[in-house]
N, C-alpha and C positions, 0 to 999 in steps of 0.2 A: 503493499500500499503505501510506502514511503517514496518510491520513484515516481507512481500515479501522482500522488498528491503534488510533488515537484514539477511535474508536466502540467497540470491542471493550474497551479498557481501561476506559473510562468506565463501560460497562455492568457489567463485571467488578467494579469496586470499588463501583458502585452495590449490587450484589448481595451481596457481602461484608459490607457495612455493612448491608445489610436482614437482619434476624433471620429473618422469614418464608421468603426465600429459602434460608438456611442451612439452616432446619429441614426444607423441603422436600427438600433434599439428603441431609441426616442422620439424619432420622427414619425413612424407609423403609428404608435400609440395616440399621437395628436392629430394625425391626419384623419384617421378613422371616424373618431366621433365627431370630429368638424363634419365630415362627409354625412355621416347618419343625421345629425343635427339639422343640416341644411335640407336633406332629404325629406325628413319627417316635418319640418316646420312649413315647407313648400306643400306637401300633402296635406298637412292640416288647415293650411289658408285656403287649399282648394275645394276641401270638404266644408268649410265654415259657410253656413247658411245665414248667419246674422250679419254677414257685412254686404256692403253694397255691391251691386254689378253694373258697370258701366256698358252701356249697349247703345252704339250709332245705329240710328233708324232713319231710313228713306222713306218720306212719304207720312210724316207722324200726324199731319192734319187731316188725312182721311180716316184715322181710326182713333178717335179720341177717348171712347171707351176703353179699348184696348192698352192705350197708353197709361189711362188713370189705373188700370188693372196691374199693371207692371211696377207703376210708379209706388203703388200702396205696399207690393212686396218686395222692396228695396233695391228696384232696378233703376239706375239714373240716366235718364233718355239724354243724348247727346245728339249733335248734328253730326251727319257721316261725313267722312274724307271726299275731296273732290273725286278721287278714282277709288272708290271703298273697294273694288275687286282687287285691284293691284295692294291695296293696303291690307287686305287678308292674306293674299298671297305671300308677301314678304315679312308677314307675321307685325305689322304695326297694329292691326286690330284683331282681336281674336274671334269678332264676328260681326256681322251687319245685318240688320232686320230691314227686310223690303216690304214696304205695304204699297200695293198697287193702287193707281187713281180710282178703279172702278168699285174699291172696297165698300165705300160708303153707300153707292147704290145697290150694290149687292146685299148690303146688310139689311137695309130698308124693306128689300123684298123677300127678306128671310132664305137668301140663295146661300149656298155653299160658297164660303171664302177662302182665297189661298194666300197666304205670307210666306216670302222666304227668307229663309235664314242662312244666310252666306257663311261657311265657316271652311277652314283647311284641317281636315282630319289627319292629315299626316303630322301636325303640331301636337304635342302634349300639354304645352303651356296653354293655360285657360280652358282645358279641358271640363273642369268642374263648373266654370261658369257656362260653358255652353250647355252641358247637360242641365244646368238649373233652368236657363232661359227656355230650353225648348220643354221641359215640365211646365214652366208656367205656361206658355203658350198651348201646349194641350190642356191644362186644366182649365184655362179660360175657354176653349173650344167646348170642352165638356159641358162646363158652366151654362154656355149660351144655349146649347143644345137642351138641355134640361129645360130652361126657362122657355123655349119656343114650344115644349111639348107640353108644359104647364098652360101656355096661353091657349094652346087648342085643346084643353080639356083633356089630356092624354097623361097617364099615369107615368111619371118617369121610370118607375121601376120596371116597367114593360120592356125599356130598353136595355136593361141588365138582368135578364134573367139567372145569369150565374156570376156571383161574387167572389173571386179569390181572395183570400187573406193570409198573409205568410205570419206564420209563426217561427220566430226567430228564437231557437234555444242555445245559441253561442252566449259565450259570457264575454264582457267587455275585456278580459284579457285576451281571448282567444280571436276577438276582431283584430285587437292590437297587433296580436301576432302575425297578421298578413302585412303589417306595413314595418314590423320588426325584422323581417328577413334578412336584412343588410347584417345583423348583429352576430349571429353564426359564422358568416363568411369572414367578417372582419377579425373575428376572434381565431378563426382556425388559419387566417392567413399570418397573424402574429405568430403563430408555433413556425410556421416556415420563414418569415422573414427576420425574426428577432435574431436568431444565430447563424444566418445565412453568411453575413459577411465574414463572421469569424472562423465559421468551417471553412470557408474557401482561402482565407489568407493563412490560416494555420497548416493547409497542406499544400495546396498548389502555389501558394505564394511564397511558403517558406522553402519549397523545390527552385522556385525562380530565383530566390535570393541566394541560394547556394547553402541554407542553413539547415534544410532537412537531412542531408547524407551526414554530416557531423553529428548529428543529433542521434541517428540510427548507429553511429561507432560506439555510443556510451554503452557501458554496462546496464543499460535497460530494455527490458523485453517489448518487442512490437506492440503486443497487448497493451502494456501499459502505456506508452505513447499514444497510441489510437485512443486509449479509453479518456486519457487526460485532456485532449484535445477536443475529444465529443462533449466530454463533462462540462469543458469551458463553455461550448456552444450550448448546450442545453440549459445552463443556468441564464445565458442571454435569452434565450428563447422562451422561458418561462417568464422571467420577467416582463418581457414584451408582452405576453399574454395578460398578465396580472394588471400591467399599465392599461394595457387596450381596454379590457373590460371594466375596471374601475373608472377611466376617464369617459368611457361610453355611457355607463349608468349616470354618472355628473350630468352628461350633456342632455340624457334623456329627460331629467328632474327639471330641465328648463324649456321644456316643449308642453304648450297646453294640449295635451292630447284629451284630456277630460271634457273639453268644451266641444269636442266632434263626437262624444259619446266612447271614447276610448279610455283604458284604464291598462296602466303598466304597474304591475306590482310584484317586483323581483326583491324578494326579501333575503336575509342572509343564507337561509336555506339553499335558495336557487344559485346564489351566487357560489356557494360551497359546490353545488351539482355541476354548474358549468366549469368550474376549476378540475373537480373531480375528472370531468369528463375531457377535457382540453389537455392539461398537463402531461398526460402519458404519451401523447402526440409530439410534445415539446422533446422526449425522449429519442422517439421514431423519426422525425423530419431532420433534426441535426445529424443521426446517424446516416442517413441517406444521403445528405449532402457532403459528408466527410467521404464517405465512399465515392459519390460522382465527381468530387473536385480531385480525389486520388487518381481516379480513372482519366481524367481530362490530362492532354499534353500540354497546356499552358494555363495561366491565370485567365486569361480572356476567355478561352474554351471552357473553363469551370462556370465561369460566369455566364455564359450562355447556357450552358445544360441546366444550371440552377435556376435562371430566368425562366426556363420553360416548366420547372417542376412547380413553381409558384401557381401555375394553372389547376393542379391537383385539388387543392381545397375548394375551388369554384365548382368542379364537377358536379359533386352530390346536391348542391343548391340549385345548378342549372337542371338537373334531372327532376328533382323534386318541384321545380317550377313548372316544367312541362307536362310532367305526371305524377302528381302527388301520390305517394306511397305510405301505406301504413305501417307503422314499425312492425318488423319481424326480427325473432331471436336471432336469425342467420346474419342481420345486418350488424350486429353489435361488434362480433370479432374483427370485422373489415375496418382496417385504419382508415379515417377520415370518414367513412360513410356511417361508421358507428358513432363517432363523434358528432356529426350533423344531425343524427337521429336522435341523440340525446338532447342537444341543445334546443332542437324544434320542440321536442317535447317539454322541456324545461319550459320554455318561453311562453308556450300555449297554457301553461299551468296544468298540463296533464301529469296523472301520477306516471312517473318511471319507474320500472322495475330495478332493484337493487343488482340483479345478476347482469342487467344491462351495462352498468357502470364496470361492474368485474370484467365482462367478457370483454369489453371496450379496452380496459387497462391492460390486460393479458395479451390482447391481438397486437396493439401498439407496442407493448414491452418486448413480446416475442420477436416484432418484426426489428425493433431496435436492436437485440442480442445478435440476431442472425447479421444485421448489417454492420456492427462493429466486430464481428469476428470475422467477416469477409475483408474489411478494410484491413485489419491486422495482418491477414493472410496475403494481402496484396503488397504488403510493405517487404514482402520477403521476395519479390520480384524485382531485379536489377532494373527491367524496362519501367517499371512504375515510378521508381526511386529517381531513375535519371530522366524522366520525361520522355522516353522516347517512343 
């Protein structure tokens, strides 16, 4: 253990002195919460039904009752731009309402009317406002139809022989989980990014600087050398995970999700569950990075390979987004997939079986052990040591 501890301490001191290693550990925990906060604040604003919506209208004078209805529902009517089609196309206006000149005449004759809502569906900005205005227009049309039926002595209920009423059994925490899908991805990415630079510099970097070969000439086993370098990367990875999770939870506390009917209640037990799920991945990810960096023939090549590895934590989230899967026992032992499953269940407030955490930890630990042993075996090869 003494040689292993010496290598670990040496790598840790070098990493602390290296600004780039510290930046790789500290920058991502700051970047992740900022991105989550901006995304959720934008979503909360889009779903906020209590704020005014600005609506440019062409031909306001043709439909005074409709304009009054929209104004009563917090829609601010403004004059349209000169070229409103181009304004919507380039994103200056999220939408424009067009009321035709014959609207008033058709309204007096109790005939069907058509208004046009010019939008650009390819733009996500203003999607909530567009949906809200469309809903108000449809509600006004339904109200107008009911009034016309009453005026003719027809029971309005005859027009709706079947009424569908949705019963939402989801909890505010589960609804909030839809908007918190970024949290598992950032926490998983932290496990890969936190120790990536240290793992690269301690292997491919030392080989390029010519300090790896003299280190192998010392009376220290290959296993102790690899394990010391790996444990230093593990420490950086674990610290990055803790910082990312902590700062993200602080950022979530500043977002008014309750105003749009959502609730985030991540307590101490949930935080411990997230850490128990992800920390084992902080052992497996640096082990894979050390192995890949040793296999690469140069520092730049190692950086290229490890940059591609960063996409691994995003794959389960992408799969769950396209085709949601229920948690199955076989998922837990698979590194990354097991952690994604545990994090999703924890954020949704669903009960997570204890064996899920055990299987996830065993799967990641076993993978880490295999990769570290493989890296130690690779150091016996002259081709790997010389980078040929």
